[in-house]
Legacy VTK file of the C-alpha trace (Angstrom):
# vtk DataFile Version 3.0
C-alpha trace
ASCII
DATASET POLYDATA
POINTS 106 float
0.000 0.000 0.000
1.368 3.387 -0.983
1.119 6.156 1.575
0.492 9.757 0.535
3.292 12.273 0.778
1.079 14.307 3.137
1.007 11.429 5.654
4.754 10.971 5.304
5.295 14.684 6.023
3.094 14.550 9.119
4.806 11.444 10.492
8.312 12.794 9.896
7.358 16.162 11.384
6.031 14.352 14.452
9.346 12.493 14.854
11.411 15.654 14.314
9.345 17.481 16.943
10.499 14.920 19.498
7.763 12.306 19.261
8.588 8.673 19.845
8.686 6.279 16.928
6.389 3.773 18.601
3.856 6.485 19.359
4.021 7.732 15.754
3.339 4.222 14.473
0.291 3.861 16.701
-1.073 7.349 16.070
-0.727 7.230 12.272
-1.426 3.474 11.894
1.769 2.589 10.078
4.194 -0.274 10.557
7.538 0.254 12.260
9.308 -1.126 9.197
7.616 1.526 7.070
8.685 4.274 9.451
12.302 3.085 9.458
12.250 2.855 5.657
11.144 6.501 5.484
13.738 7.581 8.052
16.589 5.827 6.210
15.577 6.979 2.715
17.471 9.713 0.903
14.199 11.434 0.042
11.435 10.002 2.239
8.674 11.844 0.372
9.338 10.019 -2.898
7.899 6.545 -3.371
10.110 4.146 -5.314
8.457 1.725 -7.677
9.299 -1.967 -7.294
10.676 -3.893 -10.189
13.838 -4.867 -11.996
16.889 -2.863 -10.994
18.668 -3.119 -14.328
19.156 -5.152 -17.468
20.671 -8.589 -17.478
24.367 -8.443 -18.187
25.184 -12.035 -19.007
25.911 -12.977 -22.619
24.912 -16.617 -23.098
27.243 -17.144 -26.058
30.196 -15.812 -24.067
29.260 -18.087 -21.170
29.063 -21.110 -23.454
32.510 -20.299 -24.878
33.876 -19.797 -21.358
32.545 -23.219 -20.321
34.211 -24.809 -23.357
37.521 -23.047 -22.655
37.510 -23.588 -18.876
35.412 -26.693 -18.129
36.690 -27.159 -14.558
35.754 -23.719 -13.170
33.078 -23.531 -10.508
29.922 -21.456 -10.757
31.359 -19.027 -8.203
34.451 -18.519 -10.356
32.305 -17.988 -13.441
30.117 -15.528 -11.559
33.118 -13.454 -10.517
34.481 -13.592 -14.085
31.225 -12.237 -15.576
30.328 -9.971 -12.652
26.976 -11.581 -11.890
25.569 -13.729 -9.095
25.990 -17.476 -8.816
22.242 -17.891 -9.291
22.496 -16.042 -12.605
25.190 -18.481 -13.741
23.123 -21.425 -12.502
20.025 -20.402 -14.476
22.040 -19.519 -17.575
23.754 -22.918 -17.542
20.364 -24.541 -17.080
19.025 -22.575 -20.052
21.971 -23.687 -22.178
21.471 -27.307 -21.108
24.914 -27.571 -19.544
24.965 -29.841 -16.520
27.577 -30.393 -13.823
28.399 -33.839 -15.137
31.529 -33.660 -17.274
30.740 -36.621 -19.522
27.259 -35.564 -20.765
28.344 -32.605 -22.898
31.047 -32.643 -25.563
LINES 1 107
106 0 1 2 3 4 5 6 7 8 9 10 11 12 13 14 15 16 17 18 19 20 21 22 23 24 25 26 27 28 29 30 31 32 33 34 35 36 37 38 39 40 41 42 43 44 45 46 47 48 49 50 51 52 53 54 55 56 57 58 59 60 61 62 63 64 65 66 67 68 69 70 71 72 73 74 75 76 77 78 79 80 81 82 83 84 85 86 87 88 89 90 91 92 93 94 95 96 97 98 99 100 101 102 103 104 105
């Protein structure tokens, strides 16, 4: 649920005036996690939209060539080579049909 910027202003003004965080949560009917999110935000009056943080950076053809050139590297080593997470490498290898077994792929 998105809260209005007016409510955010009132809550933050209450805290700045010396009010307790617990009391602000009860009075304005908001969760403590929400209040702490607003207090830790760079601009607490702006609501950020959820969603992807950026484009995928893994080139599947480059990964396939890397697997052929370095068949004994671990997923962690591949992840650090490409600058992505281990889960990204895992799903990319799964997409390419490359398994952990060395004798199933030539």
